[in-house]
FITORVEX-232512 format. One line per 10 residues: their letters; for each residue x, y, z of C-alpha. Coordinates in pm, 1 decimal. Example, Ala and Ser with C-alpha at 12.3 -4.5 7.8 and 13.67 -1.06 7.14 Angstrom:
! residues 2
as) 1230.0/-450.0/780.0 ~ 1367.0/-106.0/714.0 $
//
This chain:
! residues 255
marlmqeagv) -119.2/998.9/577.9 ~ -416.6/776.1/626.8 ~ -569.8/1034.8/852.5 ~ -533.3/1308.7/591.6 ~ -678.4/1083.2/320.3 ~ -983.1/1012.0/525.8 ~ -1019.8/1382.2/599.5 ~ -998.4/1463.9/226.9 ~ -1287.8/1225.7/154.7 ~ -1104.2/922.1/13.5 $
pallvgdsaa) -1354.2/641.4/68.9 ~ -1126.9/338.2/55.5 ~ -758.7/271.4/116.9 ~ -543.9/-20.2/-12.1 ~ -237.3/-101.0/189.2 ~ -23.5/-249.4/-88.4 ~ 285.2/-461.8/-80.3 ~ 437.6/-186.6/-296.3 ~ 535.4/-57.0/47.8 ~ 836.5/-291.9/14.1 $
svilghdstl) 959.8/-61.0/-249.3 ~ 841.9/285.6/-165.1 ~ 892.4/248.7/216.4 ~ 1163.6/-12.1/259.0 ~ 1356.9/60.8/-51.3 ~ 1347.8/-277.7/-221.9 ~ 1332.0/-312.8/-603.8 ~ 1024.7/-528.8/-595.5 ~ 729.6/-615.6/-375.8 ~ 855.9/-965.8/-295.3 $
patldfmiel) 1044.5/-884.3/29.4 ~ 727.0/-764.1/201.8 ~ 644.7/-1005.2/490.5 ~ 313.4/-1086.5/642.9 ~ 406.6/-933.0/977.8 ~ 516.7/-605.6/805.0 ~ 187.5/-583.5/614.8 ~ -17.4/-652.0/926.0 ~ 162.5/-379.3/1115.4 ~ 127.1/-131.7/832.0 $
taavrrgapr) -241.2/-210.6/771.8 ~ -313.2/-172.3/1140.6 ~ -150.0/162.7/1143.5 ~ -370.0/273.4/849.1 ~ -673.2/138.4/1036.0 ~ -591.7/361.1/1339.6 ~ -540.7/664.2/1111.5 ~ -853.1/617.5/899.1 ~ -1112.0/422.9/1105.9 ~ -1404.3/520.5/873.1 $
clliadmpfa) -1244.8/428.2/535.8 ~ -1303.0/89.3/370.1 ~ -966.2/-79.8/430.1 ~ -809.3/-335.1/192.6 ~ -507.1/-529.5/294.0 ~ -262.9/-675.1/41.8 ~ -155.5/-1037.0/106.8 ~ 210.1/-1045.8/42.3 ~ 417.5/-1294.1/-167.5 ~ 436.3/-1649.9/-19.6 $
syhasaaqaf) 166.7/-1587.9/243.9 ~ -109.8/-1774.0/66.5 ~ 53.3/-1993.0/-196.2 ~ 170.6/-2313.3/-12.3 ~ -168.7/-2454.0/73.8 ~ -531.7/-2372.3/161.6 ~ -448.1/-2418.6/520.0 ~ -153.8/-2172.9/504.7 ~ -377.1/-1921.4/315.0 ~ -652.2/-1946.8/578.1 $
ksiarmvqls) -406.5/-1900.8/863.3 ~ -227.1/-1602.4/694.1 ~ -556.6/-1424.8/599.0 ~ -705.8/-1491.5/938.5 ~ -408.9/-1326.2/1109.8 ~ -436.9/-1028.6/873.1 ~ -808.6/-976.5/942.5 ~ -785.9/-1032.3/1316.4 ~ -472.5/-824.0/1385.4 ~ -503.6/-537.5/1133.1 $
gcdcvkieaa) -872.9/-468.8/1142.9 ~ -904.5/-468.2/762.7 ~ -1235.9/-497.8/591.3 ~ -1116.0/-721.7/306.0 ~ -798.2/-872.2/161.1 ~ -646.8/-873.6/-191.0 ~ -462.0/-1155.1/-348.2 ~ -283.6/-1173.8/-685.1 ~ -495.7/-1446.1/-827.6 ~ -468.1/-1724.0/-1088.2 $
ashasligrl) -722.0/-1975.5/-1195.4 ~ -588.6/-2213.0/-931.0 ~ -713.6/-1972.3/-664.0 ~ -1082.4/-2006.8/-747.3 ~ -1145.4/-2275.9/-483.6 ~ -958.1/-2075.8/-215.6 ~ -1162.2/-1768.5/-286.4 ~ -1474.6/-1978.3/-264.1 ~ -1383.5/-2117.3/76.9 ~ -1282.9/-1776.7/208.3 $
adagvaviah) -1619.1/-1637.1/87.0 ~ -1797.0/-1917.8/267.8 ~ -1605.4/-1823.3/579.6 ~ -1725.4/-1459.6/550.2 ~ -1390.1/-1315.3/424.5 ~ -1413.3/-1051.9/153.2 ~ -1146.6/-1117.3/-113.0 ~ -1049.6/-896.0/-403.1 ~ -877.5/-1084.0/-692.3 ~ -590.4/-894.3/-854.3 $
lglrpqaigi) -560.5/-969.8/-1234.6 ~ -363.0/-825.7/-1520.6 ~ -8.9/-712.8/-1424.1 ~ 71.0/-912.3/-1108.5 ~ 390.7/-766.6/-948.9 ~ 443.9/-1083.1/-738.1 ~ 464.7/-1278.8/-1060.6 ~ 716.9/-1065.6/-1242.1 ~ 947.4/-1364.0/-1266.1 ~ 719.4/-1539.8/-1517.0 $
lggykargrt) 563.4/-1224.9/-1667.3 ~ 891.6/-1080.7/-1767.5 ~ 884.3/-758.8/-1574.0 ~ 645.7/-470.3/-1508.8 ~ 463.0/-468.4/-1841.8 ~ 102.8/-394.8/-1931.6 ~ -105.7/-705.2/-1985.8 ~ -395.0/-790.1/-2213.2 ~ -254.0/-605.3/-2513.9 ~ -320.8/-908.7/-2739.7 $
aaeaeqival) -663.8/-1037.9/-2819.7 ~ -583.4/-1378.2/-2675.6 ~ -443.1/-1238.0/-2347.7 ~ -738.2/-993.6/-2319.2 ~ -979.3/-1294.1/-2356.9 ~ -786.5/-1479.6/-2086.2 ~ -822.0/-1191.3/-1841.4 ~ -1194.4/-1150.5/-1903.9 ~ -1252.5/-1522.5/-1864.2 ~ -1050.8/-1533.9/-1541.4 $
avrlaragst) -1234.2/-1237.8/-1398.6 ~ -1564.9/-1414.3/-1467.3 ~ -1449.8/-1732.7/-1310.0 ~ -1315.8/-1570.0/-997.7 ~ -1628.4/-1348.3/-966.0 ~ -1844.9/-1654.0/-976.7 ~ -1620.5/-1821.1/-721.0 ~ -1696.2/-1554.5/-470.1 ~ -1460.7/-1256.6/-523.2 ~ -1599.8/-943.8/-369.7 $
ailleavppe) -1433.1/-731.5/-643.9 ~ -1177.6/-763.5/-918.7 ~ -878.7/-544.9/-944.6 ~ -716.6/-491.1/-1286.0 ~ -364.2/-360.0/-1318.3 ~ -207.9/-216.5/-1630.1 ~ -454.4/-342.8/-1888.0 ~ -606.6/-155.4/-2189.4 ~ -940.6/23.0/-2133.7 ~ -1112.3/-218.8/-2374.4 $
vsaavvdais) -1024.3/-503.6/-2151.1 ~ -1149.9/-340.0/-1826.8 ~ -1477.7/-238.9/-2003.7 ~ -1524.1/-598.3/-2110.5 ~ -1471.2/-719.2/-1756.0 ~ -1713.6/-458.9/-1620.7 ~ -1976.1/-587.8/-1870.0 ~ -1914.4/-951.5/-1790.9 ~ -1937.1/-954.1/-1413.0 ~ -2164.9/-812.7/-1147.4 $
vpvigcgagp) -1910.8/-728.8/-875.3 ~ -1713.0/-397.2/-865.2 ~ -1403.8/-360.1/-1077.5 ~ -1112.4/-157.9/-941.0 ~ -869.0/-15.7/-1191.1 ~ -501.4/36.3/-1137.9 ~ -402.1/193.0/-1470.7 ~ -712.3/23.0/-1635.5 ~ -914.4/302.4/-1782.4 ~ -1234.2/487.3/-1707.9 $
achahvfvth) -1482.6/196.6/-1720.0 ~ -1379.2/71.0/-1372.0 ~ -1592.1/148.2/-1075.5 ~ -1294.0/268.7/-862.0 ~ -933.1/357.9/-914.0 ~ -611.9/308.0/-719.4 ~ -240.9/391.2/-754.9 ~ 64.3/418.6/-535.4 ~ 48.0/739.9/-332.3 ~ 418.9/794.5/-343.7 $
dalgltdhrp) 415.9/791.9/-723.0 ~ 151.7/1064.1/-732.9 ~ 326.2/1284.7/-480.1 ~ 670.9/1288.3/-646.9 ~ 830.9/1066.3/-385.1 ~ 960.1/809.6/-631.6 ~ 1207.5/822.8/-916.3 ~ 964.6/705.8/-1179.1 ~ 592.2/793.2/-1213.1 ~ 402.4/519.7/-1406.2 $
kfvpplgdia) 197.1/640.3/-1704.5 ~ -127.4/593.6/-1540.1 ~ -54.4/785.1/-1223.7 ~ -162.8/1151.3/-1223.0 ~ 89.0/1400.7/-1078.3 ~ -107.6/1520.6/-779.7 ~ 178.6/1727.5/-642.5 ~ 546.6/1745.8/-560.5 ~ 621.6/1713.3/-191.0 ~ 971.2/1586.9/-253.3 $
spllacfrey) 1101.1/1940.8/-337.3 ~ 977.9/2114.8/-17.4 ~ 1103.8/1819.6/187.1 ~ 1449.7/1843.9/29.1 ~ 1448.5/2221.2/99.2 ~ 1358.8/2150.9/464.1 ~ 1640.0/1901.3/513.9 ~ 1890.8/2139.8/345.9 ~ 1776.1/2412.9/580.6 ~ 1846.1/2187.4/875.0 $
vrmvnsgqyp) 2195.7/2107.7/751.6 ~ 2264.8/2480.4/705.0 ~ 2138.4/2564.2/1056.5 ~ 2356.5/2296.9/1216.9 ~ 2669.5/2380.6/1017.2 ~ 2629.3/2754.1/1086.0 ~ 2577.5/2697.4/1461.5 ~ 2227.7/2854.1/1448.1 ~ 2089.4/2520.7/1574.9 ~ 2073.0/2434.6/1855.1 $
saeysyempv) 2063.0/2777.4/2016.0 ~ 1903.9/2902.0/2342.4 ~ 1554.7/2917.6/2193.3 ~ 1559.8/2538.5/2134.0 ~ 1699.2/2452.5/2485.9 ~ 1529.7/2385.6/2816.2 ~ 1616.0/2614.9/3105.6 ~ 1676.3/2532.0/3470.2 ~ 1523.1/2761.0/3732.2 ~ 1780.3/3015.7/3855.0 $
eekrafeanr) 1812.2/2875.3/4204.8 ~ 1840.7/2521.5/4080.0 ~ 2111.1/2622.7/3835.9 ~ 2320.8/2795.5/4109.4 ~ 2288.2/2483.9/4334.2 ~ 2385.5/2255.1/4051.7 ~ 2692.7/2470.8/3967.7 ~ 2788.0/2485.5/4333.9 ~ 2770.7/2111.6/4358.8 ~ 2982.3/2079.8/4048.6 $
vktak) 3248.6/2299.3/4205.0 ~ 3254.3/2088.8/4528.8 ~ 3283.3/1771.3/4322.3 ~ 3564.9/1903.3/4125.2 ~ 3768.3/1992.8/4446.8 $
//
């Protein structure tokens, strides 16, 4: 999939911890582990070596301490080959972002709806829909940009909020359901291709690959049940002389 995206001209890829849901089948992003995200990001790097590659740091991989965060992020960068990492950031992460920037690590701060924080946010709901909350998002974006964030990612916020953030900071703003003012846009591929049960409002329906896949799997079931598969055309043949020798040996063994 990464190879096809690069071929299509997609300039940047984000390997998100949403893979816990769309690949592993969990009902949230929280079960994604650091090892899983490293392996997945490395696979995307191999498939799309020319794309800008962003790796999502999973839940609990950077929260315990600055030392833990440095160790986790260093592992991600060294083992996956990513160009930058993304963290779901709060105000308390400003010093961490600054230290990482000083160490030469590009960090994208994820604001707005933060899936790793659904326990305190009350679910997957749009953020910044009140004036007070919108002001908080803008202020936090400014603080984290000044701290050293390479970019800001805004998820599920009204266009007015993202436009205000774009005006307030000098680093790129990536929108995930955040309106047209953002410099770049991202969403979960599986949602756009019809591979999930629910497509979020901000995700465009790029196609339906679920239906042809389902048709293919049903055709396989039909072929096996009917005896059409496997037939001679799908089998490997022994040379005639080898077949005769094998059958003769089998007869001797049976006696």
